[in-house]
N, C-alpha and C positions, 0 to 999 in steps of 0.2 A: 412582531417579535423580534426579528434579526435587527432591524433599524434601532431599536430601542435597548438592545444588548451592546451594539456598538456604540451607542452615545453613552450608555452607562459605563463601560470599560475602557473606552479609548486612551485616557488619561491615566490610567491606573498599570502599576508594573507588576508582574507575577508574584512579587514578595509582599504586595499589599492585599493579595486575596485571601481572605479568611474562610471559615468552614461554611458560612452562609452564602459566600461568593461561589465558592467551588460547588455546593450543593445546587445552586441556580443554573450554573453554566453546565454542570453534568445533566441536568434535567432537561435543559432547552436547547443546548448546542445539537444534539442528534435529533431533534423534533422540527428543526427548521426546514420549511418546504424547499425543495428545488427551485420552485416558480420564484421565490424570493431572491435568488441569486441570479440576477439580470444583467451583470457587466462584469469586467476583469476587475474592477474596483470593490465590487461585492465580494468576489472571490478572495481578493487579497485581505479584505476586512475580516472575511470568516476564519482564514487561516491566521490572521494575527490574533483573534479572540481565542482560537483553539490552542495556538502556541503558549500563551499566558496561563491558560488552565493546564495544559501538559507539563510545562516548566513548574508550576505550583505543585503539580502531584508530585513531580520527581524529585523536588526538593524535600517534600514531606516522607519520600522513600528512605532517607537516611535514617530515620527513627527505627526501620527495622533492623538496622545494624550497619556498621561502617563499610562492610564488604557487599551489601545487599545489591547494589548495582551491578558490580561486577559478577556476582552471583548469577543474576538474572539472565545477564548477556551470555553467560557460559552456559546455562540450561537450554536456553533458545538458540544455540548454535549447533554447529554440524562438527561432530566428532565423537569420541567416546565417551565424554562427559556430557554431551549435549542430547538434545531431544530428537535430533537425526543423524543417522549413521552414514547415510550416502550424502557425499557433498553435491550431488546433483539433484538434490531432493527439491530445491527451489523451483527447478523447471516445472516440476509436477503441481506445485502449489500455486504458481503463478498461471499456469494452464488451467487448473481448476478454478481459480478466480476469473479467468476469462468466460468459463463456462457458466459461473455464476451470474455473469451481468445479464442486462436487458438490452434488447436489440429490436431496432425498428422493424426488421425480418426475422422471425423466430428461426426461419429454415435456413438462414445465411450467418454464419458466424466466422468472421475472417480474421485470422491471426498472422502477422508477419513478424520473424524473428530474425534480427540483423546483427551480425558481429562485426564490429568497427575494429580491427587490429590496431591501427594507426592511435586512435583514441583509447584503445582499451575499454570499449563498451560494448555492451549487450543490449539492443533496443528492440523491444516488443510493442508493438501498434496493432489494435484490434478496434473494430467498428463498433462498439457498445454505443448507448446513446450518451453516456457520459455519467461521471460521478455525483451523486447527490450530495449534500451535507451529511447525511448519515453515513455514506461510504467513506468518506474523509474521516469522520470521528472514528468510524470503526477499524479502519486500516492504520491509523495512528495509534490504536490502544493494543492491548495483549490479550483480553478474552472478552471482546465485546460479541454481540449476536452476528450472525451471518451477514454477509454483504446485502444481500436483498432477502425478503420476506415474500414467498410465493408459495401456495398450495400446489402448483403445477411442478415443482423443482425439487429434486432432492439434492440438498446442498451438503457439503463435507466440511465440517471442522469450524473451529473459530477463525474469522479471517485474520485477526491480529497476530495470532500465533503462527499460522501458517505463512503469512507474508514475511515473517521476521527471519524465516530460513533464507532469504537473499542474502542476509547479512554474512553467511557463512562464505561468500564469496565476494560480496561487494562491500565498498567502502562507503558507498551513498548510492541513493536512488532518487531519481527526479521524476515525478509524477505530473504529467500533464492530461487534464481531462476537463473538456467543456472550459469553464470559467475559473478552474482551480488549477494552480500551478505551485508546487510545492516539493523540498526536498526531504528526505530523512536520511541521517547520517547512522553509520554503525555505531559510534561512539555516544549516541543519543537518540535512538530509534523510535520514540514516541513522540519527539518534538517536531512539527513540522516547520519548516523555513521557508518563508515565501519566496519563491523565484519568479522574477518577471517573465510573462510571456502573454502571446495574444490569445483569445479564444481557440481552443483545438477541439475539432470534430472527432468524437471518439475517444480514445485513452492512448498514451503512450508513456511507458516506464523505461526510463534510462539509467541501466545499472553501470555503476562506473567500477570496475574490476582491473585494478593496477597489476600490468604484467601477467594476466591470467586469461584474457580475451581468446587467443589463439589456442592455448591449451584447453580451455573449455569447450571450444567449437570443436576440437579434434575427439575429445572423449564423448561429447553427445553425438558425434558424427557415426563415431565406431560402435558405441553403444546401443544408440536409440533410431538411427536413421533406416534400418532395414524393414521392409514391410511386415515382417514377423516379429519386430521388437515390441517391447512393453510399451513405448510411447507411442508407437503407432497405433497399438490396440486402444490405448487411451484416448486418442484423438477420435477413433472410431465410434467408441462407447460413448463419449461426450456429445458426438454429432457435429463435430467442428467441419464445416464443409469447405472450408478454403485456408490452407496453411502453407507458408512459403518459409523457407530456411536457407 
């Protein structure tokens, strides 16, 4: 299925995609099996296919009204008019995303959160099995189903909506997971842009936060790093067994 889609759409631009094309891509892109992505080149081809689909959908959004795109960004942002009032909400959403993942050892979920003041980056690295095509499809959407489907896990929220809270602080996010490597930007947060990288074991998210890394670090340290703090309780509730900050 995957290789057939690649061949069919490799020479098409997003503005050549009609309703039948979009219907086909919407049906099959999330259904591609992880086993079909066996190389960095496969990961790149999937991102490029998804990019064309998301670009075409974004282009059609203008028919909702000229200000629709800006309104959507505002609603999903952090602030008085947005979905989230707490500018640190993205931390909880990303950690919840970590908890929703699949791991080789279910009792060992390890999260590393690094603040790079020199590059103005927040880097989250965790030891999940790695993104599947459905995971990539869902995280680039806005109201897709939860990241994993499991009868043994109680998953919270729509992954697309929750993840978008990162753009309350980040200009862009680079995601590396398995054979997938792509960026999402604040200006166009549903359209993935392929970013060259080798296979990455686990998942890493690099948040680019111009002139904010140290400020966010101090705020998180002050509010959430005490043993009785809400974030610490959140870790214990989720069963995250290894966390460094």
